[in-house]
Structures are given as structure tokens and as C-alpha cells.
PyMOL Python script that loads the backbone (N, CA, C, O; Angstrom):
from pymol import cmd

cmd.read_pdbstr("""\
ATOM      1  N   MET A   1     123.880  81.849 111.163  1.00  0.00           N
ATOM      2  CA  MET A   1     123.711  80.427 111.396  1.00  0.00           C
ATOM      3  C   MET A   1     124.648  79.673 110.461  1.00  0.00           C
ATOM      4  O   MET A   1     124.809  80.054 109.302  1.00  0.00           O
ATOM      5  N   ALA A   2     125.256  78.620 110.954  1.00  0.00           N
ATOM      6  CA  ALA A   2     126.180  77.818 110.159  1.00  0.00           C
ATOM      7  C   ALA A   2     125.427  77.150 109.018  1.00  0.00           C
ATOM      8  O   ALA A   2     124.242  76.845 109.148  1.00  0.00           O
ATOM      9  N   LYS A   3     126.109  76.924 107.903  1.00  0.00           N
ATOM     10  CA  LYS A   3     125.454  76.388 106.712  1.00  0.00           C
ATOM     11  C   LYS A   3     124.912  74.987 106.903  1.00  0.00           C
ATOM     12  O   LYS A   3     123.963  74.604 106.218  1.00  0.00           O
ATOM     13  N   ASN A   4     125.485  74.205 107.817  1.00  0.00           N
ATOM     14  CA  ASN A   4     125.008  72.836 107.985  1.00  0.00           C
ATOM     15  C   ASN A   4     123.859  72.735 108.986  1.00  0.00           C
ATOM     16  O   ASN A   4     123.302  71.653 109.173  1.00  0.00           O
ATOM     17  N   GLU A   5     123.501  73.833 109.627  1.00  0.00           N
ATOM     18  CA  GLU A   5     122.370  73.816 110.553  1.00  0.00           C
ATOM     19  C   GLU A   5     121.084  74.091 109.777  1.00  0.00           C
ATOM     20  O   GLU A   5     121.082  74.841 108.801  1.00  0.00           O
ATOM     21  N   THR A   6     119.995  73.474 110.225  1.00  0.00           N
ATOM     22  CA  THR A   6     118.705  73.668 109.580  1.00  0.00           C
ATOM     23  C   THR A   6     117.778  74.403 110.532  1.00  0.00           C
ATOM     24  O   THR A   6     117.614  74.009 111.687  1.00  0.00           O
ATOM     25  N   ASN A   7     117.181  75.462 110.043  1.00  0.00           N
ATOM     26  CA  ASN A   7     116.176  76.164 110.832  1.00  0.00           C
ATOM     27  C   ASN A   7     114.862  75.423 110.669  1.00  0.00           C
ATOM     28  O   ASN A   7     114.474  75.076 109.553  1.00  0.00           O
ATOM     29  N   HIS A   8     114.182  75.179 111.769  1.00  0.00           N
ATOM     30  CA  HIS A   8     112.897  74.488 111.709  1.00  0.00           C
ATOM     31  C   HIS A   8     111.782  75.519 111.759  1.00  0.00           C
ATOM     32  O   HIS A   8     111.736  76.370 112.648  1.00  0.00           O
ATOM     33  N   LEU A   9     110.903  75.426 110.804  1.00  0.00           N
ATOM     34  CA  LEU A   9     109.781  76.340 110.712  1.00  0.00           C
ATOM     35  C   LEU A   9     108.772  75.997 111.796  1.00  0.00           C
ATOM     36  O   LEU A   9     108.298  74.862 111.849  1.00  0.00           O
ATOM     37  N   PRO A  10     108.428  76.946 112.664  1.00  0.00           N
ATOM     38  CA  PRO A  10     107.470  76.651 113.732  1.00  0.00           C
ATOM     39  C   PRO A  10     106.051  76.501 113.190  1.00  0.00           C
ATOM     40  O   PRO A  10     105.765  76.891 112.057  1.00  0.00           O
ATOM     41  N   ASP A  11     105.166  75.934 114.006  1.00  0.00           N
ATOM     42  CA  ASP A  11     103.746  75.867 113.657  1.00  0.00           C
ATOM     43  C   ASP A  11     103.126  77.219 113.982  1.00  0.00           C
ATOM     44  O   ASP A  11     103.392  77.796 115.036  1.00  0.00           O
ATOM     45  N   PHE A  12     102.313  77.712 113.085  1.00  0.00           N
ATOM     46  CA  PHE A  12     101.647  78.995 113.297  1.00  0.00           C
ATOM     47  C   PHE A  12     100.162  78.743 113.518  1.00  0.00           C
ATOM     48  O   PHE A  12      99.558  77.901 112.854  1.00  0.00           O
ATOM     49  N   HIS A  13      99.585  79.479 114.453  1.00  0.00           N
ATOM     50  CA  HIS A  13      98.164  79.332 114.761  1.00  0.00           C
ATOM     51  C   HIS A  13      97.328  80.452 114.147  1.00  0.00           C
ATOM     52  O   HIS A  13      96.100  80.442 114.231  1.00  0.00           O
ATOM     53  N   SER A  14      98.005  81.412 113.534  1.00  0.00           N
ATOM     54  CA  SER A  14      97.283  82.498 112.872  1.00  0.00           C
ATOM     55  C   SER A  14      98.189  83.135 111.826  1.00  0.00           C
ATOM     56  O   SER A  14      99.407  82.959 111.841  1.00  0.00           O
ATOM     57  N   LEU A  15      97.577  83.864 110.937  1.00  0.00           N
ATOM     58  CA  LEU A  15      98.332  84.590 109.927  1.00  0.00           C
ATOM     59  C   LEU A  15      99.203  85.651 110.588  1.00  0.00           C
ATOM     60  O   LEU A  15     100.329  85.896 110.153  1.00  0.00           O
ATOM     61  N   ASP A  16      98.680  86.282 111.644  1.00  0.00           N
ATOM     62  CA  ASP A  16      99.461  87.291 112.365  1.00  0.00           C
ATOM     63  C   ASP A  16     100.750  86.709 112.929  1.00  0.00           C
ATOM     64  O   ASP A  16     101.795  87.360 112.884  1.00  0.00           O
ATOM     65  N   GLU A  17     100.688  85.490 113.462  1.00  0.00           N
ATOM     66  CA  GLU A  17     101.894  84.839 113.991  1.00  0.00           C
ATOM     67  C   GLU A  17     102.915  84.628 112.879  1.00  0.00           C
ATOM     68  O   GLU A  17     104.106  84.878 113.067  1.00  0.00           O
ATOM     69  N   LEU A  18     102.450  84.170 111.730  1.00  0.00           N
ATOM     70  CA  LEU A  18     103.343  83.941 110.598  1.00  0.00           C
ATOM     71  C   LEU A  18     103.997  85.245 110.155  1.00  0.00           C
ATOM     72  O   LEU A  18     105.208  85.293 109.938  1.00  0.00           O
ATOM     73  N   VAL A  19     103.200  86.300 110.021  1.00  0.00           N
ATOM     74  CA  VAL A  19     103.720  87.596 109.586  1.00  0.00           C
ATOM     75  C   VAL A  19     104.738  88.124 110.582  1.00  0.00           C
ATOM     76  O   VAL A  19     105.801  88.604 110.191  1.00  0.00           O
ATOM     77  N   THR A  20     104.418  88.038 111.872  1.00  0.00           N
ATOM     78  CA  THR A  20     105.337  88.503 112.911  1.00  0.00           C
ATOM     79  C   THR A  20     106.642  87.727 112.863  1.00  0.00           C
ATOM     80  O   THR A  20     107.721  88.306 112.998  1.00  0.00           O
ATOM     81  N   PHE A  21     106.545  86.414 112.670  1.00  0.00           N
ATOM     82  CA  PHE A  21     107.741  85.577 112.611  1.00  0.00           C
ATOM     83  C   PHE A  21     108.656  86.022 111.473  1.00  0.00           C
ATOM     84  O   PHE A  21     109.861  86.178 111.666  1.00  0.00           O
ATOM     85  N   PHE A  22     108.077  86.228 110.277  1.00  0.00           N
ATOM     86  CA  PHE A  22     108.911  86.584 109.131  1.00  0.00           C
ATOM     87  C   PHE A  22     109.283  88.063 109.104  1.00  0.00           C
ATOM     88  O   PHE A  22     110.121  88.469 108.298  1.00  0.00           O
ATOM     89  N   ASP A  23     108.683  88.867 109.959  1.00  0.00           N
ATOM     90  CA  ASP A  23     109.177  90.230 110.146  1.00  0.00           C
ATOM     91  C   ASP A  23     110.552  90.193 110.800  1.00  0.00           C
ATOM     92  O   ASP A  23     111.388  91.063 110.557  1.00  0.00           O
ATOM     93  N   ASP A  24     110.779  89.179 111.631  1.00  0.00           N
ATOM     94  CA  ASP A  24     112.021  89.073 112.405  1.00  0.00           C
ATOM     95  C   ASP A  24     112.986  88.026 111.870  1.00  0.00           C
ATOM     96  O   ASP A  24     114.126  87.965 112.330  1.00  0.00           O
ATOM     97  N   ASN A  25     112.571  87.199 110.915  1.00  0.00           N
ATOM     98  CA  ASN A  25     113.405  86.111 110.412  1.00  0.00           C
ATOM     99  C   ASN A  25     113.471  86.150 108.893  1.00  0.00           C
ATOM    100  O   ASN A  25     112.537  86.605 108.233  1.00  0.00           O
ATOM    101  N   ASP A  26     114.569  85.676 108.351  1.00  0.00           N
ATOM    102  CA  ASP A  26     114.780  85.650 106.906  1.00  0.00           C
ATOM    103  C   ASP A  26     114.086  84.428 106.304  1.00  0.00           C
ATOM    104  O   ASP A  26     114.409  83.290 106.643  1.00  0.00           O
ATOM    105  N   MET A  27     113.133  84.676 105.410  1.00  0.00           N
ATOM    106  CA  MET A  27     112.395  83.584 104.792  1.00  0.00           C
ATOM    107  C   MET A  27     113.324  82.631 104.046  1.00  0.00           C
ATOM    108  O   MET A  27     113.036  81.439 103.942  1.00  0.00           O
ATOM    109  N   GLY A  28     114.433  83.146 103.528  1.00  0.00           N
ATOM    110  CA  GLY A  28     115.385  82.317 102.801  1.00  0.00           C
ATOM    111  C   GLY A  28     115.945  81.181 103.633  1.00  0.00           C
ATOM    112  O   GLY A  28     116.341  80.152 103.087  1.00  0.00           O
ATOM    113  N   ASP A  29     115.983  81.352 104.953  1.00  0.00           N
ATOM    114  CA  ASP A  29     116.480  80.295 105.836  1.00  0.00           C
ATOM    115  C   ASP A  29     115.508  79.121 105.931  1.00  0.00           C
ATOM    116  O   ASP A  29     115.874  78.066 106.449  1.00  0.00           O
ATOM    117  N   TYR A  30     114.279  79.283 105.442  1.00  0.00           N
ATOM    118  CA  TYR A  30     113.236  78.268 105.611  1.00  0.00           C
ATOM    119  C   TYR A  30     112.679  77.755 104.284  1.00  0.00           C
ATOM    120  O   TYR A  30     111.741  76.959 104.284  1.00  0.00           O
ATOM    121  N   LEU A  31     113.232  78.191 103.167  1.00  0.00           N
ATOM    122  CA  LEU A  31     112.675  77.829 101.858  1.00  0.00           C
ATOM    123  C   LEU A  31     112.626  76.327 101.612  1.00  0.00           C
ATOM    124  O   LEU A  31     111.690  75.840 100.977  1.00  0.00           O
ATOM    125  N   ALA A  32     113.604  75.592 102.097  1.00  0.00           N
ATOM    126  CA  ALA A  32     113.641  74.142 101.866  1.00  0.00           C
ATOM    127  C   ALA A  32     112.455  73.436 102.516  1.00  0.00           C
ATOM    128  O   ALA A  32     112.075  72.350 102.081  1.00  0.00           O
ATOM    129  N   GLN A  33     111.866  74.034 103.549  1.00  0.00           N
ATOM    130  CA  GLN A  33     110.744  73.418 104.261  1.00  0.00           C
ATOM    131  C   GLN A  33     109.386  73.841 103.701  1.00  0.00           C
ATOM    132  O   GLN A  33     108.353  73.311 104.110  1.00  0.00           O
ATOM    133  N   MET A  34     109.385  74.778 102.784  1.00  0.00           N
ATOM    134  CA  MET A  34     108.123  75.285 102.253  1.00  0.00           C
ATOM    135  C   MET A  34     107.723  74.495 101.022  1.00  0.00           C
ATOM    136  O   MET A  34     108.569  74.160 100.193  1.00  0.00           O
ATOM    137  N   PRO A  35     106.432  74.193 100.896  1.00  0.00           N
ATOM    138  CA  PRO A  35     105.975  73.422  99.736  1.00  0.00           C
ATOM    139  C   PRO A  35     106.001  74.275  98.468  1.00  0.00           C
ATOM    140  O   PRO A  35     105.850  75.496  98.514  1.00  0.00           O
ATOM    141  N   GLU A  36     106.194  73.605  97.350  1.00  0.00           N
ATOM    142  CA  GLU A  36     106.113  74.288  96.063  1.00  0.00           C
ATOM    143  C   GLU A  36     104.637  74.466  95.737  1.00  0.00           C
ATOM    144  O   GLU A  36     103.834  73.561  95.964  1.00  0.00           O
ATOM    145  N   VAL A  37     104.283  75.617  95.212  1.00  0.00           N
ATOM    146  CA  VAL A  37     102.883  75.882  94.877  1.00  0.00           C
ATOM    147  C   VAL A  37     102.777  76.398  93.450  1.00  0.00           C
ATOM    148  O   VAL A  37     103.712  76.997  92.919  1.00  0.00           O
ATOM    149  N   ASP A  38     101.633  76.159  92.844  1.00  0.00           N
ATOM    150  CA  ASP A  38     101.310  76.693  91.528  1.00  0.00           C
ATOM    151  C   ASP A  38     100.017  77.478  91.652  1.00  0.00           C
ATOM    152  O   ASP A  38      99.091  77.044  92.337  1.00  0.00           O
ATOM    153  N   PHE A  39      99.946  78.625  90.998  1.00  0.00           N
ATOM    154  CA  PHE A  39      98.714  79.399  90.997  1.00  0.00           C
ATOM    155  C   PHE A  39      98.686  80.269  89.755  1.00  0.00           C
ATOM    156  O   PHE A  39      99.726  80.610  89.191  1.00  0.00           O
ATOM    157  N   ASP A  40      97.489  80.620  89.342  1.00  0.00           N
ATOM    158  CA  ASP A  40      97.306  81.463  88.170  1.00  0.00           C
ATOM    159  C   ASP A  40      97.252  82.918  88.608  1.00  0.00           C
ATOM    160  O   ASP A  40      96.746  83.240  89.684  1.00  0.00           O
ATOM    161  N   VAL A  41      97.773  83.776  87.772  1.00  0.00           N
ATOM    162  CA  VAL A  41      97.746  85.211  88.030  1.00  0.00           C
ATOM    163  C   VAL A  41      97.046  85.872  86.852  1.00  0.00           C
ATOM    164  O   VAL A  41      97.405  85.640  85.697  1.00  0.00           O
ATOM    165  N   ASN A  42      96.051  86.691  87.145  1.00  0.00           N
ATOM    166  CA  ASN A  42      95.323  87.407  86.108  1.00  0.00           C
ATOM    167  C   ASN A  42      95.955  88.792  85.957  1.00  0.00           C
ATOM    168  O   ASN A  42      95.809  89.647  86.831  1.00  0.00           O
ATOM    169  N   LEU A  43      96.647  89.001  84.857  1.00  0.00           N
ATOM    170  CA  LEU A  43      97.330  90.267  84.623  1.00  0.00           C
ATOM    171  C   LEU A  43      96.558  91.172  83.665  1.00  0.00           C
ATOM    172  O   LEU A  43      97.134  92.083  83.070  1.00  0.00           O
ATOM    173  N   LYS A  44      95.270  90.926  83.516  1.00  0.00           N
ATOM    174  CA  LYS A  44      94.480  91.693  82.563  1.00  0.00           C
ATOM    175  C   LYS A  44      94.129  93.090  83.065  1.00  0.00           C
ATOM    176  O   LYS A  44      93.780  93.956  82.263  1.00  0.00           O
ATOM    177  N   HIS A  45      94.213  93.327  84.360  1.00  0.00           N
ATOM    178  CA  HIS A  45      93.890  94.642  84.911  1.00  0.00           C
ATOM    179  C   HIS A  45      94.930  95.652  84.444  1.00  0.00           C
ATOM    180  O   HIS A  45      96.132  95.415  84.562  1.00  0.00           O
ATOM    181  N   GLU A  46      94.475  96.754  83.925  1.00  0.00           N
ATOM    182  CA  GLU A  46      95.380  97.799  83.461  1.00  0.00           C
ATOM    183  C   GLU A  46      95.066  99.098  84.172  1.00  0.00           C
ATOM    184  O   GLU A  46      93.934  99.329  84.597  1.00  0.00           O
ATOM    185  N   THR A  47      96.059  99.933  84.297  1.00  0.00           N
ATOM    186  CA  THR A  47      95.872 101.275  84.817  1.00  0.00           C
ATOM    187  C   THR A  47      96.149 102.240  83.679  1.00  0.00           C
ATOM    188  O   THR A  47      97.186 102.159  83.021  1.00  0.00           O
ATOM    189  N   LEU A  48      95.225 103.142  83.457  1.00  0.00           N
ATOM    190  CA  LEU A  48      95.365 104.131  82.400  1.00  0.00           C
ATOM    191  C   LEU A  48      95.709 105.465  83.050  1.00  0.00           C
ATOM    192  O   LEU A  48      94.994 105.921  83.942  1.00  0.00           O
ATOM    193  N   LEU A  49      96.777 106.081  82.621  1.00  0.00           N
ATOM    194  CA  LEU A  49      97.161 107.388  83.148  1.00  0.00           C
ATOM    195  C   LEU A  49      96.592 108.466  82.248  1.00  0.00           C
ATOM    196  O   LEU A  49      96.747 108.420  81.027  1.00  0.00           O
ATOM    197  N   VAL A  50      95.928 109.446  82.865  1.00  0.00           N
ATOM    198  CA  VAL A  50      95.317 110.540  82.127  1.00  0.00           C
ATOM    199  C   VAL A  50      95.850 111.844  82.713  1.00  0.00           C
ATOM    200  O   VAL A  50      95.936 111.993  83.932  1.00  0.00           O
ATOM    201  N   THR A  51      96.202 112.773  81.855  1.00  0.00           N
ATOM    202  CA  THR A  51      96.697 114.058  82.352  1.00  0.00           C
ATOM    203  C   THR A  51      95.538 115.033  82.526  1.00  0.00           C
ATOM    204  O   THR A  51      94.576 115.026  81.758  1.00  0.00           O
ATOM    205  N   VAL A  52      95.652 115.864  83.543  1.00  0.00           N
ATOM    206  CA  VAL A  52      94.703 116.963  83.762  1.00  0.00           C
ATOM    207  C   VAL A  52      95.528 118.221  84.000  1.00  0.00           C
ATOM    208  O   VAL A  52      96.661 118.149  84.475  1.00  0.00           O
ATOM    209  N   ASP A  53      94.951 119.373  83.667  1.00  0.00           N
ATOM    210  CA  ASP A  53      95.727 120.595  83.867  1.00  0.00           C
ATOM    211  C   ASP A  53      95.880 120.884  85.362  1.00  0.00           C
ATOM    212  O   ASP A  53      95.127 120.364  86.185  1.00  0.00           O
ATOM    213  N   THR A  54      96.842 121.699  85.690  1.00  0.00           N
ATOM    214  CA  THR A  54      97.223 121.958  87.084  1.00  0.00           C
ATOM    215  C   THR A  54      96.070 122.526  87.901  1.00  0.00           C
ATOM    216  O   THR A  54      95.846 122.102  89.035  1.00  0.00           O
ATOM    217  N   GLU A  55      95.341 123.476  87.337  1.00  0.00           N
ATOM    218  CA  GLU A  55      94.230 124.093  88.070  1.00  0.00           C
ATOM    219  C   GLU A  55      93.162 123.052  88.421  1.00  0.00           C
ATOM    220  O   GLU A  55      92.661 123.025  89.545  1.00  0.00           O
ATOM    221  N   LEU A  56      92.823 122.212  87.469  1.00  0.00           N
ATOM    222  CA  LEU A  56      91.842 121.158  87.709  1.00  0.00           C
ATOM    223  C   LEU A  56      92.359 120.169  88.749  1.00  0.00           C
ATOM    224  O   LEU A  56      91.601 119.725  89.612  1.00  0.00           O
ATOM    225  N   ALA A  57      93.629 119.824  88.676  1.00  0.00           N
ATOM    226  CA  ALA A  57      94.225 118.896  89.647  1.00  0.00           C
ATOM    227  C   ALA A  57      94.136 119.458  91.059  1.00  0.00           C
ATOM    228  O   ALA A  57      93.843 118.722  92.001  1.00  0.00           O
ATOM    229  N   HIS A  58      94.389 120.759  91.215  1.00  0.00           N
ATOM    230  CA  HIS A  58      94.297 121.384  92.542  1.00  0.00           C
ATOM    231  C   HIS A  58      92.862 121.345  93.063  1.00  0.00           C
ATOM    232  O   HIS A  58      92.635 121.082  94.244  1.00  0.00           O
ATOM    233  N   LYS A  59      91.900 121.605  92.190  1.00  0.00           N
ATOM    234  CA  LYS A  59      90.493 121.558  92.600  1.00  0.00           C
ATOM    235  C   LYS A  59      90.086 120.138  92.992  1.00  0.00           C
ATOM    236  O   LYS A  59      89.364 119.939  93.969  1.00  0.00           O
ATOM    237  N   LEU A  60      90.551 119.158  92.227  1.00  0.00           N
ATOM    238  CA  LEU A  60      90.257 117.759  92.562  1.00  0.00           C
ATOM    239  C   LEU A  60      90.857 117.384  93.915  1.00  0.00           C
ATOM    240  O   LEU A  60      90.214 116.704  94.714  1.00  0.00           O
ATOM    241  N   ASP A  61      92.082 117.825  94.168  1.00  0.00           N
ATOM    242  CA  ASP A  61      92.716 117.568  95.470  1.00  0.00           C
ATOM    243  C   ASP A  61      91.906 118.186  96.605  1.00  0.00           C
ATOM    244  O   ASP A  61      91.720 117.564  97.651  1.00  0.00           O
ATOM    245  N   GLU A  62      91.421 119.416  96.396  1.00  0.00           N
ATOM    246  CA  GLU A  62      90.612 120.102  97.411  1.00  0.00           C
ATOM    247  C   GLU A  62      89.332 119.325  97.718  1.00  0.00           C
ATOM    248  O   GLU A  62      89.007 119.077  98.879  1.00  0.00           O
ATOM    249  N   ILE A  63      88.619 118.951  96.671  1.00  0.00           N
ATOM    250  CA  ILE A  63      87.365 118.213  96.839  1.00  0.00           C
ATOM    251  C   ILE A  63      87.629 116.876  97.523  1.00  0.00           C
ATOM    252  O   ILE A  63      86.890 116.482  98.425  1.00  0.00           O
ATOM    253  N   ALA A  64      88.662 116.190  97.104  1.00  0.00           N
ATOM    254  CA  ALA A  64      89.003 114.891  97.706  1.00  0.00           C
ATOM    255  C   ALA A  64      89.316 115.056  99.186  1.00  0.00           C
ATOM    256  O   ALA A  64      88.870 114.259 100.012  1.00  0.00           O
ATOM    257  N   ARG A  65      90.080 116.087  99.520  1.00  0.00           N
ATOM    258  CA  ARG A  65      90.424 116.334 100.924  1.00  0.00           C
ATOM    259  C   ARG A  65      89.155 116.573 101.755  1.00  0.00           C
ATOM    260  O   ARG A  65      89.027 116.045 102.859  1.00  0.00           O
ATOM    261  N   LEU A  66      88.227 117.362 101.225  1.00  0.00           N
ATOM    262  CA  LEU A  66      86.968 117.632 101.928  1.00  0.00           C
ATOM    263  C   LEU A  66      86.155 116.355 102.135  1.00  0.00           C
ATOM    264  O   LEU A  66      85.462 116.211 103.141  1.00  0.00           O
ATOM    265  N   ARG A  67      86.242 115.441 101.187  1.00  0.00           N
ATOM    266  CA  ARG A  67      85.507 114.173 101.273  1.00  0.00           C
ATOM    267  C   ARG A  67      86.304 113.073 101.971  1.00  0.00           C
ATOM    268  O   ARG A  67      85.865 111.927 102.058  1.00  0.00           O
ATOM    269  N   LYS A  68      87.491 113.449 102.467  1.00  0.00           N
ATOM    270  CA  LYS A  68      88.366 112.510 103.185  1.00  0.00           C
ATOM    271  C   LYS A  68      88.690 111.271 102.341  1.00  0.00           C
ATOM    272  O   LYS A  68      88.586 110.132 102.798  1.00  0.00           O
ATOM    273  N   THR A  69      89.081 111.537 101.108  1.00  0.00           N
ATOM    274  CA  THR A  69      89.495 110.473 100.198  1.00  0.00           C
ATOM    275  C   THR A  69      90.677 110.975  99.378  1.00  0.00           C
ATOM    276  O   THR A  69      91.123 112.108  99.557  1.00  0.00           O
ATOM    277  N   SER A  70      91.170 110.161  98.506  1.00  0.00           N
ATOM    278  CA  SER A  70      92.270 110.590  97.635  1.00  0.00           C
ATOM    279  C   SER A  70      91.698 111.085  96.308  1.00  0.00           C
ATOM    280  O   SER A  70      90.593 110.707  95.919  1.00  0.00           O
ATOM    281  N   ALA A  71      92.444 111.917  95.632  1.00  0.00           N
ATOM    282  CA  ALA A  71      92.008 112.396  94.320  1.00  0.00           C
ATOM    283  C   ALA A  71      91.826 111.235  93.333  1.00  0.00           C
ATOM    284  O   ALA A  71      90.828 111.215  92.613  1.00  0.00           O
ATOM    285  N   PRO A  72      92.757 110.265  93.273  1.00  0.00           N
ATOM    286  CA  PRO A  72      92.524 109.141  92.350  1.00  0.00           C
ATOM    287  C   PRO A  72      91.241 108.360  92.664  1.00  0.00           C
ATOM    288  O   PRO A  72      90.537 107.937  91.747  1.00  0.00           O
ATOM    289  N   ALA A  73      90.934 108.168  93.944  1.00  0.00           N
ATOM    290  CA  ALA A  73      89.706 107.448  94.311  1.00  0.00           C
ATOM    291  C   ALA A  73      88.473 108.261  93.916  1.00  0.00           C
ATOM    292  O   ALA A  73      87.494 107.707  93.416  1.00  0.00           O
ATOM    293  N   LEU A  74      88.523 109.561  94.139  1.00  0.00           N
ATOM    294  CA  LEU A  74      87.422 110.445  93.765  1.00  0.00           C
ATOM    295  C   LEU A  74      87.187 110.399  92.254  1.00  0.00           C
ATOM    296  O   LEU A  74      86.051 110.257  91.801  1.00  0.00           O
ATOM    297  N   ILE A  75      88.250 110.519  91.492  1.00  0.00           N
ATOM    298  CA  ILE A  75      88.145 110.493  90.031  1.00  0.00           C
ATOM    299  C   ILE A  75      87.601 109.152  89.553  1.00  0.00           C
ATOM    300  O   ILE A  75      86.749 109.101  88.667  1.00  0.00           O
ATOM    301  N   GLN A  76      88.092 108.076  90.139  1.00  0.00           N
ATOM    302  CA  GLN A  76      87.618 106.729  89.779  1.00  0.00           C
ATOM    303  C   GLN A  76      86.110 106.617  90.021  1.00  0.00           C
ATOM    304  O   GLN A  76      85.380 106.104  89.172  1.00  0.00           O
ATOM    305  N   ASP A  77      85.645 107.097  91.183  1.00  0.00           N
ATOM    306  CA  ASP A  77      84.213 107.045  91.501  1.00  0.00           C
ATOM    307  C   ASP A  77      83.398 107.878  90.522  1.00  0.00           C
ATOM    308  O   ASP A  77      82.364 107.424  90.031  1.00  0.00           O
ATOM    309  N   TRP A  78      83.856 109.090  90.235  1.00  0.00           N
ATOM    310  CA  TRP A  78      83.127 109.962  89.321  1.00  0.00           C
ATOM    311  C   TRP A  78      83.072 109.376  87.910  1.00  0.00           C
ATOM    312  O   TRP A  78      82.029 109.414  87.257  1.00  0.00           O
ATOM    313  N   LEU A  79      84.178 108.847  87.452  1.00  0.00           N
ATOM    314  CA  LEU A  79      84.182 108.241  86.115  1.00  0.00           C
ATOM    315  C   LEU A  79      83.264 107.027  86.052  1.00  0.00           C
ATOM    316  O   LEU A  79      82.559 106.825  85.064  1.00  0.00           O
ATOM    317  N   ARG A  80      83.276 106.223  87.106  1.00  0.00           N
ATOM    318  CA  ARG A  80      82.400 105.049  87.153  1.00  0.00           C
ATOM    319  C   ARG A  80      80.932 105.487  87.081  1.00  0.00           C
ATOM    320  O   ARG A  80      80.142 104.891  86.349  1.00  0.00           O
ATOM    321  N   GLU A  81      80.565 106.537  87.847  1.00  0.00           N
ATOM    322  CA  GLU A  81      79.193 107.054  87.823  1.00  0.00           C
ATOM    323  C   GLU A  81      78.803 107.495  86.412  1.00  0.00           C
ATOM    324  O   GLU A  81      77.722 107.157  85.930  1.00  0.00           O
ATOM    325  N   LYS A  82      79.673 108.241  85.759  1.00  0.00           N
ATOM    326  CA  LYS A  82      79.373 108.742  84.415  1.00  0.00           C
ATOM    327  C   LYS A  82      79.231 107.603  83.407  1.00  0.00           C
ATOM    328  O   LYS A  82      78.332 107.622  82.566  1.00  0.00           O
ATOM    329  N   VAL A  83      80.097 106.637  83.490  1.00  0.00           N
ATOM    330  CA  VAL A  83      80.028 105.497  82.572  1.00  0.00           C
ATOM    331  C   VAL A  83      78.729 104.732  82.787  1.00  0.00           C
ATOM    332  O   VAL A  83      78.085 104.323  81.821  1.00  0.00           O
ATOM    333  N   LEU A  84      78.335 104.534  84.051  1.00  0.00           N
ATOM    334  CA  LEU A  84      77.090 103.820  84.341  1.00  0.00           C
ATOM    335  C   LEU A  84      75.871 104.592  83.850  1.00  0.00           C
ATOM    336  O   LEU A  84      74.881 103.987  83.438  1.00  0.00           O
ATOM    337  N   GLU A  85      75.932 105.920  83.889  1.00  0.00           N
ATOM    338  CA  GLU A  85      74.834 106.739  83.370  1.00  0.00           C
ATOM    339  C   GLU A  85      74.618 106.490  81.875  1.00  0.00           C
ATOM    340  O   GLU A  85      73.493 106.565  81.382  1.00  0.00           O
ATOM    341  N   HIS A  86      75.684 106.200  81.176  1.00  0.00           N
ATOM    342  CA  HIS A  86      75.618 106.037  79.722  1.00  0.00           C
ATOM    343  C   HIS A  86      75.589 104.577  79.287  1.00  0.00           C
ATOM    344  O   HIS A  86      75.606 104.283  78.092  1.00  0.00           O
ATOM    345  N   ALA A  87      75.545 103.682  80.232  1.00  0.00           N
ATOM    346  CA  ALA A  87      75.542 102.251  79.886  1.00  0.00           C
ATOM    347  C   ALA A  87      74.144 101.770  79.562  1.00  0.00           C
ATOM    348  O   ALA A  87      73.953 100.595  79.250  1.00  0.00           O
TER     349      ALA A  87
END
""", "prot")
cmd.dss("prot")
cmd.show_as("cartoon", "prot")
cmd.util.cbc("prot")
cmd.orient("prot")
């Protein structure tokens, strides 16, 4: 598109319409029409990485697969249960 032409942002009736539109169009072409926004972001959430030995990791993967979940989700649930037991 020529630099002096302006793309007009269409009206969207749903979030899906908006997402579909920007899947096919460059958001940069419409930035001038978008309102400036301010919002707070809470960055206090942390992820702690813990090492486990290979044999234990394989067993965790097996159990998670049987429960149709991921090993990290399984470990998170188990740790939460243990912490609540001691709270």
C-alpha cells in the first residue's frame, strides 16, 4: 500500500472477527487508528526450575502420560497437595 493511503480499521462484532482480520493483515498498518492504553502488569509470578534425576523424570513422564496430562502439571499438582497437607 502506498505511504499516503490510510487503511481503515473495520468494525468487529466479535473477538474472533478481530483475530481473523489480524491473522491476514499487518497490525502496523492500523496503529494510528488504535487508542493508546495504560494497564498494570503484575510480574510477581515466578517459575522455579528444579532438577530431578533421569530415572525419576522417566517415571514422572510415564505417570503423566497415563493420567493424560503433562509431567510439569502432574508435579505442580503433587507439590500443591503436599504443601496443603503441611499448611
